[in-house]
VEXDREN-2710 file (C-alpha; in Angstrom, 1 decimal):
% VEXDREN-2710
k/r/px/py/pz
1/UNK/15.6/-37.5/-18.3
2/UNK/16.2/-37.5/-22.0
3/UNK/17.3/-34.8/-24.4
4/UNK/13.4/-33.9/-25.5
5/UNK/12.4/-33.7/-22.1
6/UNK/15.1/-31.0/-21.5
7/UNK/13.8/-28.9/-24.1
8/UNK/10.5/-29.1/-22.8
9/UNK/11.2/-28.2/-19.1
10/UNK/9.5/-24.7/-18.2
11/UNK/12.6/-23.6/-16.6
12/UNK/14.4/-24.1/-20.2
13/UNK/15.8/-21.0/-21.5
14/UNK/14.4/-21.4/-24.6
15/UNK/10.5/-20.6/-23.2
16/UNK/11.9/-17.9/-21.4
17/UNK/12.8/-16.1/-24.7
18/UNK/9.7/-16.9/-26.2
19/UNK/7.8/-15.0/-23.4
20/UNK/10.0/-12.2/-23.7
21/UNK/9.8/-11.5/-27.6
22/UNK/6.0/-12.4/-27.7
23/UNK/5.4/-8.5/-26.3
24/UNK/2.4/-7.0/-27.7
25/UNK/2.6/-4.0/-29.8
26/UNK/1.3/-1.4/-27.3
27/UNK/2.8/2.0/-27.2
28/UNK/2.8/4.5/-24.4
29/UNK/0.2/7.1/-25.8
30/UNK/-2.3/4.0/-25.4
31/UNK/-1.4/3.3/-21.9
32/UNK/-2.1/7.1/-21.3
33/UNK/-5.4/7.3/-22.9
34/UNK/-6.4/4.2/-21.0
35/UNK/-5.0/5.4/-17.5
36/UNK/-6.7/8.8/-18.4
37/UNK/-10.0/7.1/-18.8
38/UNK/-9.6/4.8/-15.5
39/UNK/-8.9/8.0/-13.6
40/UNK/-12.3/9.9/-15.5
41/UNK/-14.2/7.0/-13.8
42/UNK/-12.4/5.8/-10.8
43/UNK/-11.1/8.6/-9.0
44/UNK/-14.4/11.3/-8.9
45/UNK/-16.0/8.4/-7.1
46/UNK/-13.6/7.3/-4.8
47/UNK/-12.8/10.9/-3.6
48/UNK/-16.4/11.8/-3.3
49/UNK/-16.8/9.2/-1.0
50/UNK/-13.9/9.1/1.0
51/UNK/-14.7/13.4/1.5
52/UNK/-18.2/12.1/2.7
53/UNK/-16.9/9.4/5.2
54/UNK/-14.4/11.8/6.3
55/UNK/-17.1/14.7/6.9
56/UNK/-19.4/12.2/8.6
57/UNK/-16.8/10.9/11.1
58/UNK/-15.4/14.5/12.1
59/UNK/-18.4/16.8/11.8
60/UNK/-18.7/16.1/15.6
61/UNK/-16.5/18.9/16.4
62/UNK/-18.4/21.4/14.3
63/UNK/-22.2/20.2/15.5
64/UNK/-20.4/20.7/19.1
65/UNK/-20.0/24.5/18.3
66/UNK/-23.3/24.3/16.4
67/UNK/-25.3/23.7/19.8
68/UNK/-24.8/19.3/20.5
69/UNK/-23.3/20.3/23.7
70/UNK/-26.4/22.6/24.7
71/UNK/-28.9/19.9/24.1
72/UNK/-27.2/16.7/24.9
73/UNK/-24.6/16.4/27.7
74/UNK/-21.2/16.0/26.1
75/UNK/-19.2/18.1/28.8
76/UNK/-15.3/17.2/30.1
77/UNK/-14.5/13.4/28.8
78/UNK/-17.8/12.4/27.6
79/UNK/-16.8/14.2/24.3
80/UNK/-13.5/12.6/24.0
81/UNK/-15.5/9.4/24.5
82/UNK/-17.5/9.7/21.4
83/UNK/-14.5/10.0/19.4
84/UNK/-13.1/6.8/21.2
85/UNK/-16.2/4.8/20.9
86/UNK/-15.9/5.4/17.2
87/UNK/-12.1/4.5/16.8
88/UNK/-12.4/1.6/18.8
89/UNK/-15.4/-0.1/16.5
90/UNK/-13.1/1.5/13.6
91/UNK/-10.3/-0.9/14.6
92/UNK/-12.2/-3.8/15.3
93/UNK/-13.8/-4.3/12.3
94/UNK/-10.3/-3.4/9.9
95/UNK/-10.6/-6.7/8.3
96/UNK/-13.5/-6.1/6.7
97/UNK/-11.7/-4.4/4.1
98/UNK/-11.1/-7.7/2.3
99/UNK/-14.6/-7.3/1.3
100/UNK/-12.9/-5.3/-1.5
101/UNK/-11.5/-8.8/-2.8
102/UNK/-14.2/-11.4/-1.7
103/UNK/-17.1/-9.8/-3.0
104/UNK/-18.0/-7.9/-6.2
105/UNK/-16.6/-3.9/-5.4
106/UNK/-19.6/-2.4/-6.7
107/UNK/-22.1/-4.4/-4.3
108/UNK/-19.7/-4.6/-1.1
109/UNK/-19.3/-0.6/-1.5
110/UNK/-22.9/0.0/-2.3
111/UNK/-23.7/-1.4/1.1
112/UNK/-21.3/-0.1/2.7
113/UNK/-21.8/3.4/1.9
114/UNK/-25.4/3.5/2.0
115/UNK/-25.0/2.3/5.4
116/UNK/-23.1/4.7/6.7
117/UNK/-25.1/7.3/5.2
118/UNK/-28.1/5.7/7.2
119/UNK/-26.4/6.0/10.2
120/UNK/-24.8/9.5/9.7
121/UNK/-28.3/11.0/9.4
122/UNK/-30.1/9.4/12.3
123/UNK/-27.7/11.3/14.6
124/UNK/-29.8/14.1/14.2
125/UNK/-32.8/11.9/16.0
126/UNK/-30.5/11.0/19.1
127/UNK/-31.7/12.9/22.4
128/UNK/-29.3/10.9/24.8
129/UNK/-25.8/10.5/25.2
130/UNK/-25.8/6.6/24.8
131/UNK/-27.8/7.0/22.0
132/UNK/-25.1/9.1/20.6
133/UNK/-22.5/7.0/21.3
134/UNK/-24.0/3.8/19.6
135/UNK/-24.6/6.0/16.6
136/UNK/-20.4/6.4/16.5
137/UNK/-20.3/3.0/17.4
138/UNK/-22.1/1.8/14.0
139/UNK/-20.8/5.0/12.1
140/UNK/-17.2/3.4/12.8
141/UNK/-18.3/0.0/11.4
142/UNK/-19.4/1.2/8.3
143/UNK/-16.2/3.4/7.6
144/UNK/-14.0/0.8/8.3
145/UNK/-15.3/-1.5/5.4
146/UNK/-14.9/1.4/3.2
147/UNK/-11.9/3.8/3.5
148/UNK/-9.0/1.4/4.6
149/UNK/-9.9/-1.0/1.4
150/UNK/-10.1/1.8/-1.4
151/UNK/-6.3/1.7/-1.7
152/UNK/-6.2/-1.9/-2.5
153/UNK/-8.8/-1.2/-4.9
154/UNK/-6.9/1.1/-6.6
155/UNK/-3.9/-1.3/-7.1
156/UNK/-6.5/-3.5/-9.0
157/UNK/-6.5/-1.1/-11.9
158/UNK/-3.0/1.2/-12.0
159/UNK/0.7/0.3/-12.4
160/UNK/3.3/1.0/-9.3
161/UNK/4.7/3.7/-11.1
162/UNK/1.3/5.1/-11.4
163/UNK/-0.4/4.5/-8.3
164/UNK/0.9/7.1/-5.8
165/UNK/-0.8/10.2/-7.2
166/UNK/-4.3/8.2/-7.8
167/UNK/-4.0/7.3/-3.9
168/UNK/-2.9/10.8/-3.3
169/UNK/-6.2/12.1/-5.1
170/UNK/-8.6/9.5/-3.1
171/UNK/-6.7/10.4/0.4
172/UNK/-6.9/14.1/-0.4
173/UNK/-10.6/13.8/0.0
174/UNK/-10.0/14.1/3.8
175/UNK/-8.3/17.0/3.4
176/UNK/-11.1/18.5/1.5
177/UNK/-13.8/17.3/3.5
178/UNK/-12.5/19.1/6.6
179/UNK/-12.0/22.3/4.4
180/UNK/-15.8/22.7/3.2
181/UNK/-16.8/20.6/6.3
182/UNK/-15.8/23.9/8.4
183/UNK/-17.2/26.4/5.8
184/UNK/-20.5/24.2/5.4
185/UNK/-21.0/24.2/9.6
186/UNK/-20.1/27.9/9.5
187/UNK/-23.2/28.4/7.0
188/UNK/-25.4/25.9/8.9
189/UNK/-24.7/27.7/11.9
190/UNK/-26.7/30.9/10.6
191/UNK/-29.9/28.9/9.9
192/UNK/-32.8/29.2/12.6
193/UNK/-35.3/27.3/12.2
194/UNK/-37.5/24.8/14.0
195/UNK/-34.5/22.3/13.9
196/UNK/-31.4/22.9/15.5
197/UNK/-28.2/23.7/13.7
198/UNK/-26.6/20.7/14.9
199/UNK/-29.7/18.5/13.8
200/UNK/-29.6/20.4/10.3
201/UNK/-25.9/19.7/10.2
202/UNK/-26.1/15.9/10.6
203/UNK/-28.9/15.7/8.0
204/UNK/-27.1/18.0/5.3
205/UNK/-24.0/16.0/5.8
206/UNK/-25.5/12.5/5.8
207/UNK/-28.7/12.2/3.4
208/UNK/-26.5/12.8/0.1
209/UNK/-24.4/9.7/1.2
210/UNK/-27.3/7.2/0.8
211/UNK/-28.2/9.1/-2.7
212/UNK/-24.5/8.8/-3.8
213/UNK/-24.7/5.2/-2.7
214/UNK/-26.9/4.1/-5.7
215/UNK/-24.3/6.0/-8.2
216/UNK/-21.5/3.5/-7.3
217/UNK/-24.0/0.5/-7.9
218/UNK/-24.2/1.5/-11.4
219/UNK/-20.6/3.4/-12.1
220/UNK/-18.2/1.8/-9.9
221/UNK/-16.2/-0.9/-12.5
222/UNK/-15.6/-4.3/-10.1
223/UNK/-11.8/-4.9/-12.6
224/UNK/-10.2/-4.5/-16.1
225/UNK/-11.9/-7.0/-17.2
226/UNK/-15.4/-6.4/-16.1
227/UNK/-14.8/-2.2/-17.0
228/UNK/-17.9/-1.5/-19.6
229/UNK/-16.0/1.8/-20.5
230/UNK/-13.1/-0.1/-22.0
231/UNK/-13.1/-1.6/-25.2
232/UNK/-11.2/-4.7/-25.7
233/UNK/-8.1/-3.2/-26.9
234/UNK/-8.0/-0.9/-23.9
235/UNK/-8.7/-3.9/-21.3
236/UNK/-5.8/-5.6/-23.2
237/UNK/-3.2/-2.3/-22.5
238/UNK/-4.7/-1.8/-19.0
239/UNK/-3.9/-5.5/-18.3
240/UNK/-0.4/-5.5/-19.7
241/UNK/0.7/-2.8/-17.6
242/UNK/-0.8/-3.5/-14.9
243/UNK/1.0/-7.1/-14.8
244/UNK/4.4/-5.8/-16.0
245/UNK/5.1/-4.5/-12.7
246/UNK/2.8/-6.7/-10.3
247/UNK/1.3/-9.7/-9.9
248/UNK/-2.4/-9.2/-10.8
249/UNK/-5.5/-11.6/-10.7
250/UNK/-7.0/-11.3/-14.3
251/UNK/-9.6/-13.8/-14.4
252/UNK/-9.9/-14.8/-11.2
253/UNK/-10.6/-11.5/-9.2
254/UNK/-12.6/-12.7/-6.6
255/UNK/-11.3/-14.5/-3.6
256/UNK/-8.1/-14.3/-1.3
257/UNK/-5.4/-16.3/-1.5
258/UNK/-4.6/-17.3/2.2
259/UNK/-1.1/-18.0/1.9
260/UNK/-0.4/-15.0/0.1
261/UNK/-2.5/-12.9/2.3
262/UNK/-0.2/-14.5/5.4
263/UNK/2.8/-13.6/3.6
264/UNK/2.5/-9.9/4.7
265/UNK/2.4/-10.7/8.6
266/UNK/5.8/-13.2/7.9
267/UNK/7.9/-10.2/6.5
268/UNK/9.3/-7.4/9.0
269/UNK/9.4/-4.8/6.2
270/UNK/5.5/-4.7/6.5
271/UNK/5.4/-3.9/10.2
272/UNK/7.2/-0.2/9.6
273/UNK/4.7/1.7/7.7
274/UNK/1.6/0.5/10.5
275/UNK/3.7/2.7/12.9
276/UNK/4.4/5.3/10.5
277/UNK/0.6/5.4/10.2
278/UNK/-0.4/5.3/13.8
279/UNK/2.0/8.2/14.5
280/UNK/0.3/9.8/11.5
281/UNK/-3.1/9.4/13.1
282/UNK/-2.1/10.6/16.6
283/UNK/-0.7/13.9/15.3
284/UNK/-3.8/14.1/12.9
285/UNK/-7.0/12.2/14.1
286/UNK/-7.9/15.1/16.8
287/UNK/-7.1/17.8/14.4
288/UNK/-10.8/18.1/12.9
289/UNK/-12.2/17.6/16.2
290/UNK/-10.5/19.9/17.9
291/UNK/-9.4/22.9/15.7
292/UNK/-12.1/24.8/15.7
293/UNK/-12.2/25.1/19.2
294/UNK/-8.6/25.6/19.3
295/UNK/-9.1/28.5/16.8
296/UNK/-11.9/30.1/18.7
297/UNK/-9.8/30.1/22.0
298/UNK/-6.9/31.6/20.6
299/UNK/-8.5/34.5/21.3
300/UNK/-8.7/36.8/18.3
301/UNK/-11.9/34.9/16.7
302/UNK/-15.5/34.0/17.7
303/UNK/-16.7/30.6/18.3
304/UNK/-18.3/31.1/14.3
305/UNK/-15.8/32.3/13.2
306/UNK/-13.4/29.6/13.8
307/UNK/-15.5/27.1/12.1
308/UNK/-14.9/29.1/9.0
309/UNK/-10.9/29.7/9.6
310/UNK/-10.4/25.9/10.1
311/UNK/-11.0/25.5/6.0
312/UNK/-8.0/27.3/4.5
313/UNK/-5.1/25.1/6.6
314/UNK/-6.9/21.7/4.9
315/UNK/-7.3/23.1/1.5
316/UNK/-3.3/23.8/1.6
317/UNK/-3.0/20.3/2.6
318/UNK/-5.3/19.5/-0.1
319/UNK/-2.7/20.4/-2.8
320/UNK/0.5/19.3/-0.7
321/UNK/-1.0/15.8/-0.6
322/UNK/-1.5/16.1/-4.7
323/UNK/2.1/17.6/-5.2
324/UNK/3.7/15.1/-3.1
325/UNK/2.0/12.1/-4.6
326/UNK/2.7/13.4/-7.9
327/UNK/6.5/14.0/-7.3
328/UNK/6.9/10.8/-5.7
329/UNK/5.6/8.9/-8.3
330/UNK/8.0/11.0/-10.8
331/UNK/11.0/10.4/-8.7
332/UNK/10.0/6.6/-7.5
333/UNK/10.8/7.3/-3.9
334/UNK/8.3/7.8/-0.9
335/UNK/10.5/8.0/1.9
336/UNK/12.2/11.7/1.8
337/UNK/8.9/13.4/0.9
338/UNK/7.2/11.6/4.0
339/UNK/10.3/12.5/6.0
340/UNK/9.7/16.1/4.8
341/UNK/6.6/16.5/5.6
342/UNK/6.2/15.2/9.0
343/UNK/9.1/17.5/10.0
344/UNK/7.1/20.5/8.4
345/UNK/4.3/19.1/10.9
346/UNK/6.8/18.8/14.0
347/UNK/7.5/22.6/13.6
348/UNK/4.1/23.6/13.7
349/UNK/3.1/21.4/16.5
350/UNK/6.3/22.9/18.4
351/UNK/5.0/26.6/17.4
352/UNK/1.3/25.9/18.7
353/UNK/3.1/24.8/22.0
354/UNK/5.6/27.1/22.6
355/UNK/4.1/30.5/21.2
356/UNK/0.5/32.3/22.6
357/UNK/0.4/34.9/19.5
358/UNK/-3.2/34.2/18.0
359/UNK/-1.9/34.8/14.5
360/UNK/1.2/32.8/14.8
361/UNK/-0.3/30.2/16.1
362/UNK/-3.1/30.3/13.3
363/UNK/-0.2/30.2/10.9
364/UNK/1.1/27.1/12.7
365/UNK/-2.2/24.5/12.0
366/UNK/-1.3/25.4/8.4
367/UNK/1.9/23.5/9.3
368/UNK/0.4/21.2/11.5
369/UNK/-1.9/19.7/9.0
370/UNK/0.9/18.9/6.4
371/UNK/1.4/15.7/8.5
372/UNK/-1.9/14.0/6.6
373/UNK/0.5/14.2/3.7
374/UNK/2.3/11.3/5.2
375/UNK/-0.8/9.2/4.7
376/UNK/-1.4/9.1/1.7
377/UNK/2.4/8.6/0.6
378/UNK/2.2/5.8/3.1
379/UNK/-0.5/4.0/1.7
380/UNK/1.0/4.2/-1.6
381/UNK/4.4/2.9/-0.1
382/UNK/2.5/-0.1/0.9
383/UNK/1.2/-0.7/-2.2
384/UNK/4.5/-0.8/-3.8
385/UNK/6.5/-3.2/-1.8
386/UNK/3.3/-6.0/-1.7
387/UNK/3.8/-7.9/-4.7
388/UNK/0.6/-9.8/-4.9
389/UNK/-3.4/-8.8/-4.2
390/UNK/-3.7/-10.8/-1.7
391/UNK/-0.4/-9.7/0.0
392/UNK/-1.6/-6.5/-0.4
393/UNK/-4.5/-7.3/1.5
394/UNK/-2.6/-8.6/4.2
395/UNK/-0.4/-5.7/4.3
396/UNK/-3.5/-3.0/4.1
397/UNK/-5.1/-4.9/7.1
398/UNK/-2.1/-4.5/9.3
399/UNK/-1.1/-1.1/8.6
400/UNK/-5.2/-0.3/8.8
401/UNK/-5.6/-2.2/12.3
402/UNK/-2.1/-0.7/14.0
403/UNK/-2.6/2.5/12.3
404/UNK/-6.0/3.0/13.4
405/UNK/-5.1/2.5/17.0
406/UNK/-3.5/6.1/16.7
407/UNK/-6.6/7.8/17.2
408/UNK/-7.5/6.3/20.4
409/UNK/-4.2/8.3/22.0
410/UNK/-4.8/11.3/19.3
411/UNK/-8.3/11.9/20.5
412/UNK/-7.4/12.2/24.3
413/UNK/-4.5/14.0/24.1
414/UNK/-6.3/17.4/24.3
415/UNK/-8.2/17.6/27.4
416/UNK/-10.3/20.5/27.8
417/UNK/-8.5/21.3/31.1
418/UNK/-5.5/22.0/28.6
419/UNK/-7.6/24.8/27.0
420/UNK/-6.9/27.8/25.8
421/UNK/-3.1/26.3/24.6
422/UNK/-3.4/22.6/24.7
423/UNK/0.5/22.2/25.5
424/UNK/0.6/18.7/26.3
425/UNK/-1.7/17.7/22.9
426/UNK/1.0/20.0/20.9
427/UNK/4.2/18.1/22.1
428/UNK/2.6/15.0/22.1
429/UNK/2.0/15.3/18.2
430/UNK/5.3/17.0/17.7
431/UNK/7.0/13.9/19.1
432/UNK/5.0/11.7/16.7
433/UNK/5.5/13.7/13.8
434/UNK/9.4/13.5/14.6
435/UNK/9.0/9.6/15.0
436/UNK/7.2/9.3/11.2
437/UNK/10.7/10.8/10.1
438/UNK/12.9/8.5/12.2
439/UNK/10.8/5.4/10.4
440/UNK/10.5/6.9/7.2
441/UNK/14.4/7.4/6.9
442/UNK/14.8/3.7/8.7
443/UNK/12.1/1.8/5.9
444/UNK/14.0/4.1/3.1
445/UNK/17.6/2.6/4.2
446/UNK/16.5/-0.6/4.8
447/UNK/14.9/-0.9/1.1
448/UNK/18.4/0.7/-0.3
449/UNK/20.3/-1.8/1.3
450/UNK/18.2/-4.6/-0.1
451/UNK/18.1/-3.1/-3.4
452/UNK/21.9/-3.3/-3.4
453/UNK/21.5/-7.1/-2.3
454/UNK/19.1/-7.4/-5.7
455/UNK/21.6/-5.5/-7.6
456/UNK/24.6/-7.6/-6.6
457/UNK/22.3/-10.7/-7.0
458/UNK/21.3/-9.6/-10.6
459/UNK/25.0/-9.3/-11.3
460/UNK/25.9/-12.6/-10.5
461/UNK/23.3/-14.3/-12.2
462/UNK/22.8/-12.0/-15.2
463/UNK/25.8/-13.2/-18.0
464/UNK/27.0/-9.7/-19.3
465/UNK/27.4/-11.2/-22.5
466/UNK/23.7/-12.6/-22.9
467/UNK/21.9/-10.3/-24.9
468/UNK/18.8/-12.0/-24.1
469/UNK/18.7/-11.5/-20.5
470/UNK/14.8/-11.0/-19.5
471/UNK/14.1/-7.3/-19.2
472/UNK/12.9/-7.5/-16.0
473/UNK/16.4/-8.9/-14.6
474/UNK/18.1/-5.9/-15.4
475/UNK/18.4/-2.9/-13.1
476/UNK/16.1/-0.3/-14.1
477/UNK/14.6/3.0/-12.8
478/UNK/11.5/3.3/-10.6
479/UNK/9.6/-0.1/-9.2
480/UNK/10.2/-3.7/-10.0
481/UNK/8.2/-6.6/-9.3
482/UNK/9.5/-9.0/-6.6
483/UNK/7.7/-12.1/-8.0
484/UNK/9.0/-11.9/-11.6
485/UNK/12.3/-11.1/-10.5
486/UNK/12.3/-14.3/-8.0
487/UNK/11.6/-15.8/-11.2
488/UNK/13.7/-14.4/-13.7
489/UNK/16.8/-15.0/-11.1
490/UNK/15.7/-18.6/-10.9
491/UNK/15.4/-18.9/-15.1
492/UNK/18.7/-17.6/-14.9
493/UNK/20.5/-19.9/-12.5
494/UNK/18.9/-23.1/-14.5
495/UNK/20.3/-21.0/-17.8
496/UNK/24.0/-21.1/-16.5
497/UNK/23.4/-24.9/-15.0
498/UNK/22.0/-26.0/-18.5
499/UNK/25.1/-24.2/-19.9
500/UNK/27.4/-25.6/-17.4
501/UNK/25.8/-29.3/-18.1
502/UNK/26.1/-29.1/-22.2
503/UNK/30.0/-28.0/-21.5
504/UNK/30.0/-31.3/-19.7
505/UNK/28.4/-33.6/-22.1
506/UNK/30.8/-32.6/-24.6
507/UNK/33.5/-34.2/-22.8
508/UNK/32.9/-38.2/-24.0
509/UNK/34.5/-39.8/-20.9
510/UNK/33.6/-38.4/-17.8
511/UNK/31.1/-42.0/-16.7
512/UNK/29.0/-39.8/-13.9
513/UNK/25.7/-39.2/-12.9
514/UNK/24.8/-35.2/-13.1
515/UNK/22.2/-33.4/-11.0
516/UNK/21.5/-30.2/-12.6
517/UNK/19.4/-28.9/-9.8
518/UNK/22.0/-29.7/-7.3
519/UNK/25.0/-28.5/-10.1
520/UNK/26.8/-31.7/-8.9
521/UNK/28.3/-35.0/-9.9
522/UNK/27.9/-38.5/-8.3
523/UNK/29.4/-42.0/-9.4
524/UNK/27.8/-45.2/-9.0
525/UNK/24.4/-45.8/-8.7
526/UNK/24.3/-46.3/-5.3
527/UNK/25.4/-43.0/-4.7
528/UNK/22.6/-41.5/-7.2
529/UNK/20.2/-43.5/-4.9
530/UNK/21.4/-41.8/-1.6
531/UNK/21.1/-38.6/-3.2
532/UNK/17.1/-38.7/-4.4
533/UNK/16.2/-40.0/-1.3
534/UNK/13.9/-37.7/0.0
535/UNK/14.0/-35.3/-2.7
536/UNK/12.6/-34.7/-5.8
537/UNK/15.4/-34.6/-8.3
538/UNK/14.0/-37.6/-10.5
539/UNK/13.7/-35.3/-13.7
540/UNK/16.9/-33.4/-13.1
541/UNK/19.0/-36.4/-13.2
542/UNK/21.0/-37.4/-16.3
543/UNK/23.3/-40.2/-17.1
544/UNK/26.6/-39.8/-19.2
545/UNK/29.1/-41.8/-21.4
546/UNK/31.1/-44.0/-19.2
547/UNK/34.2/-44.5/-21.0
548/UNK/37.5/-43.8/-19.8
549/UNK/39.0/-40.6/-19.4
550/UNK/42.0/-39.3/-22.0
551/UNK/44.7/-37.4/-20.6
552/UNK/42.8/-34.1/-22.7
553/UNK/39.7/-35.0/-21.2
554/UNK/40.8/-35.3/-17.8
555/UNK/42.4/-31.9/-18.2
556/UNK/39.0/-30.8/-19.5
557/UNK/37.2/-32.0/-16.3
558/UNK/39.5/-30.4/-14.0
559/UNK/39.1/-27.0/-15.7
560/UNK/35.2/-28.1/-14.7
561/UNK/36.0/-28.6/-11.0
562/UNK/35.7/-32.4/-11.5
563/UNK/38.3/-34.5/-8.9
564/UNK/39.8/-36.4/-11.1
565/UNK/40.3/-39.1/-8.6
566/UNK/37.0/-39.6/-6.8
567/UNK/35.2/-38.3/-9.9
568/UNK/33.1/-36.4/-7.8
569/UNK/32.7/-32.8/-7.2
570/UNK/31.0/-29.7/-8.0
571/UNK/31.3/-27.6/-11.2
572/UNK/33.2/-24.8/-11.6
573/UNK/30.8/-23.0/-13.6
574/UNK/27.9/-23.2/-10.7
575/UNK/26.2/-19.9/-9.7
576/UNK/26.4/-18.5/-6.6
577/UNK/24.0/-19.5/-4.0
578/UNK/21.4/-16.3/-3.6
579/UNK/18.4/-16.3/-1.1
580/UNK/16.1/-15.1/-3.5
581/UNK/13.1/-15.2/-1.0
582/UNK/14.6/-12.4/1.3
583/UNK/15.4/-10.2/-2.2
584/UNK/13.6/-6.7/-1.6
585/UNK/12.7/-4.8/-5.2
586/UNK/12.1/-1.4/-4.2
587/UNK/11.5/1.7/-2.0
END
C-alpha cells in the first residue's frame, strides 16, 4: 500500500476526526421540544391502545361476577382454562411482533387493533363454553401482535436515556385498565335490561377498540423521517439524538436484518430479562382474573363492591410505574428499582398468605400489584442493552416468548378449592417476586463487571494526551452505544498502529516488511508470502528501506522491540489485545 492509500483508509484517524468535528449545531432545548412533540403524538395512542388491550383480555374476571357463570358453565377448572387458552395462543404468536419492523407500523397496528376489538366484541354473542374458548384463543392471537411490539416501536423514536419513562407510560396503561375496568364493571353490574350485564360489559369494552383503529391509521407515524407533524429541522434533531446513542435504521426502516436479529439469541445476558418477565407474569397475570373474587371472599365486602374495590390498587400501581421509570432514566440504572418493586410485592403476597384480617389483606393487594412495575423496567432494560433495531426485535421476541409462559402457571395457582385465602397461590407468587429480586441483582452485577472491563479497555486504547479521542470512547454517565464503542476501539487500535509504523519509518535502515493489521515485522519475501496465505492483509503490508543498520538505528530498533539478530518481532507499542465483541456497554 502506498502513502496515498494509507491516508485514504477509512480507519485512518483523520477521517474519524472529521466526523467528530462536524457535529450539527443542535441544542438541548431543540431536543426537548422535539421529544415533547413526539410525546404528544405517540404516548396517548399507545397508552390508550394498551389500556384497551389489557381491558379486553382481563375483563373475564369482572364478567364472571356480572353473571357469566350463570349463563355459561365455567365452574371449576373450566374458568382457569379460559385464561390458559388465551395465553397459549398469546405465546405461540409472540413472533408476530416483528411485523412492527417488517411492515409500515400504522398499517400493521390498524389491522391488529381492529381484529382484537372485533373478537372482544363478539364474545357477547357466545352461548356455549367451546365458543367462549375459541374467542379467547383468537383474542390471544390478535393481542400478541400488539403489546409485545410497542416497546420495539418506541425505540424507533426515543434515545436510550429517555425511553424508560416512555415505556413506563405505555405499560402503565395496563394498570389503568385494571383500575377503571373494575369501576366500569361495577357500574355495568347495576344495569338491568334485555341483555345480561356480562354481555353489555363485553360490548362496551370491545366496540370502542374497533373505532380507535381508525385513529391509528391516520395518526400513528411509521418513523421519524415520515412523521408529518415534524418539520425538516425537527426530523434532523430527532434523528441526530437517536443515532448518538444507538444504531438506528433511518432511511431503511422496514425489514429485519436476520444476522442482527439472531445475535440476541447468542448473547447470554439477554436470557436473564425473559426470566424476570416470566416471574412477573406468574405473580401478576392472575391478579386481574382473581383479585375481584379474592376481595369478595375476604368476608367484609359484597361481590359488587369487590369489583369497585379492585380499582384503587391498580391506580397506585399506575403512579408507581411512572415514578420508577422516570427515576431509572434520571439515574441511568434499572436493576435497583426493579429489585425494590419486587421486594415490595413479595411482602404483599406474604401478608395475604399469612393474615386473615380483611382490611389487612386488602392493604396487601396494594403492595402485591407493584410487581407490575418490574415489567415496565424490564422492557426499558432490554431496549438499553440491545444495540440495533433488529437485535432489539430478537431480544423482545425472546423476552415475550419466555416471559409470557408465566401466565400459564400464574392463572392456575388460584384454584377455587383454595378459597377464600388462596394460600398456595400467594406463596408461589411471593417466591417468584423474590426470584425477580435475585435475577435483577445478578444482571446488574454482571453489567457492572463488564462496564469495568470496558472502562479498562478504554483506558488502554485511548492515549491520555490525545485530546481528539472520539467522545463516545470516553466514559460518561448513563447509557452508551455498544456498536459505536466497538468502532471507536477499533479506530483507536489502528491509530496506535499507525503511530508505530510512522515511528518505524523514520528509521532509515530497517529493511523489513511490516503488517499494520498484525503489528508485526517480517524479513524476506518468503516470510511475507507465508504470512499472507489465507489472510486478507494485502492492503496492510508496507515495504521499508533496505539499508544496513547503524549503531544508532539498531538501538532505536531495539527500543521498538525489534530483535536486531533476526530482525523479526513485535513492536513494543503494539496495543493490548481486547475482545471488543464481548464488551457490554451499560446497565
